[in-house]
PLY file of the C-alpha trace (Angstrom):
ply
format ascii 1.0
element vertex 59
property float x
property float y
property float z
element edge 58
property int vertex1
property int vertex2
end_header
-14.08 -10.76 -7.13
-16.99 -8.52 -6.29
-16.71 -5.74 -3.73
-19.26 -7.43 -1.54
-17.65 -10.74 -1.88
-14.15 -9.27 -0.98
-15.68 -7.64 1.98
-17.10 -10.90 3.12
-13.95 -12.57 2.72
-11.97 -9.92 4.78
-14.52 -10.16 7.49
-14.35 -13.94 7.60
-10.46 -13.75 8.00
-10.74 -10.83 10.51
-13.15 -12.83 12.68
-11.30 -16.06 12.50
-13.87 -18.10 10.74
-11.40 -18.97 8.00
-7.63 -18.76 7.43
-6.40 -16.25 4.74
-5.45 -17.69 1.42
-1.89 -17.76 0.32
-2.78 -15.14 -2.27
-4.10 -12.79 0.49
-0.97 -13.29 2.72
1.34 -12.66 -0.36
-0.68 -9.62 -1.27
-0.45 -8.15 2.29
3.27 -8.93 2.49
3.95 -7.29 -1.03
1.97 -4.16 0.16
4.00 -3.94 3.36
7.27 -4.40 1.54
6.21 -1.64 -0.97
5.55 0.70 1.99
8.99 -0.07 3.40
10.76 0.44 0.20
8.83 3.69 -0.83
7.88 5.50 2.30
4.83 7.81 1.84
6.85 10.93 2.51
8.82 10.20 -0.70
5.71 9.98 -2.76
4.04 12.97 -1.66
3.77 16.17 -3.78
5.70 18.03 -0.99
8.67 15.81 -1.78
8.67 16.54 -5.55
11.82 18.25 -7.16
9.72 21.26 -8.09
8.95 21.93 -4.55
12.17 20.99 -3.10
14.40 24.00 -2.16
17.56 21.77 -3.03
16.56 21.06 -6.54
18.57 22.59 -9.25
17.63 25.84 -10.65
16.00 25.48 -13.92
17.25 28.72 -15.35
0 1
1 2
2 3
3 4
4 5
5 6
6 7
7 8
8 9
9 10
10 11
11 12
12 13
13 14
14 15
15 16
16 17
17 18
18 19
19 20
20 21
21 22
22 23
23 24
24 25
25 26
26 27
27 28
28 29
29 30
30 31
31 32
32 33
33 34
34 35
35 36
36 37
37 38
38 39
39 40
40 41
41 42
42 43
43 44
44 45
45 46
46 47
47 48
48 49
49 50
50 51
51 52
52 53
53 54
54 55
55 56
56 57
57 58
């Protein structure tokens, strides 16, 4: 789907001129579940083992 078409589709759902498709609902749910299972603070560079003071000493 082109970017413009996707934008128009999102706008139509947001304004209530059409219901979201099952694919859109499933995609949104999957995204929310992914955020729940992998909180952003665990995926940031600050949380990596190389920056972690509790990480094992490589020497």
